[in-house]
C-alpha positions as CSV (number, residue, x, y, z in Angstrom):
1,M,1.6,35.5,-3.7
2,E,4.2,32.8,-4.7
3,P,5.2,32.6,-8.0
4,G,5.5,28.9,-8.0
5,A,1.6,28.8,-7.4
6,V,1.0,30.4,-10.7
7,V,3.4,29.1,-13.0
8,K,5.9,25.8,-12.7
9,R,8.9,24.1,-14.3
10,G,7.5,22.1,-17.2
11,D,4.6,24.5,-17.9
12,V,4.6,25.7,-21.6
13,L,3.6,29.5,-21.9
14,A,2.0,30.9,-25.0
15,L,2.8,34.6,-24.4
16,A,1.5,37.7,-26.5
17,E,4.1,40.4,-26.9
18,A,2.2,42.6,-24.4
19,D,2.4,39.7,-21.9
20,Y,6.3,39.6,-21.3
21,K,9.4,41.8,-21.2
22,F,11.6,42.4,-23.3
23,G,11.0,41.1,-26.6
24,A,9.2,41.3,-30.0
25,G,6.4,39.2,-31.2
26,G,4.7,36.3,-29.5
27,L,6.8,33.8,-27.3
28,T,6.2,30.3,-26.4
29,L,8.3,29.3,-23.5
30,L,8.9,25.9,-22.0
31,V,9.3,26.9,-18.2
32,D,12.7,25.7,-16.6
33,D,12.8,28.0,-13.4
34,V,10.5,30.5,-11.6
35,M,12.5,33.0,-10.0
36,H,10.7,35.9,-8.1
37,V,7.7,38.3,-8.6
38,Q,8.4,42.0,-9.1
39,R,5.9,44.8,-8.7
40,L,6.3,47.4,-11.6
41,P,4.1,50.4,-12.2
42,D,1.8,48.1,-14.6
43,G,1.2,45.4,-12.1
44,L,2.9,42.1,-10.9
45,W,5.4,40.4,-13.0
46,V,7.3,37.1,-12.4
47,F,10.8,36.5,-13.6
48,V,11.1,33.2,-15.5
49,R,13.8,31.1,-17.2
50,G,13.1,28.7,-19.9
51,V,13.6,27.5,-23.5
52,R,11.9,29.2,-26.3
53,L,10.0,26.6,-28.5
54,D,9.3,27.1,-32.3
55,D,6.2,26.9,-34.0
56,V,6.3,23.2,-33.8
57,G,7.5,22.8,-30.4
58,N,11.1,22.2,-31.0
59,P,13.4,23.7,-28.5
60,R,15.5,26.6,-29.7
61,D,17.1,29.1,-27.3
62,P,17.3,29.8,-23.5
63,R,15.4,32.8,-22.6
64,Q,14.8,34.8,-19.3
65,V,11.8,37.0,-19.2
66,L,9.5,39.1,-17.1
67,V,6.0,37.6,-17.6
68,R,2.8,39.6,-16.6
69,M,1.3,37.6,-13.7
70,A,-2.3,38.4,-14.8
71,A,-1.7,36.7,-18.3
72,I,-0.4,33.2,-17.0
73,P,-3.6,31.4,-16.5
74,A,-4.6,32.0,-19.9
75,A,-1.1,31.3,-21.3
76,V,-0.4,27.9,-19.8
77,R,-0.5,25.2,-22.4
78,H,0.0,21.5,-21.8
79,P,3.1,19.9,-23.1
80,S,2.4,17.6,-26.0
81,G,0.7,14.4,-25.2
82,C,-0.7,15.7,-21.8
83,P,-4.4,16.4,-21.2
């Protein structure tokens, strides 16, 4: 499966701590780039670059994370103002 078929630039991901590596707590990420899929012992993960958003949606710091592919459909949020 192509990673771009699951998540794309401009998507906002609201991730639980268990659904991304390596960090602590939940993460809201505005996706800038979708890199590649990696198979780990616990399943398929996609390498994503983006910008962490704070609780009110303001951009904070750049992040590079592995995101559990199975979690992505439920994690995608529409950017503010989009249906």
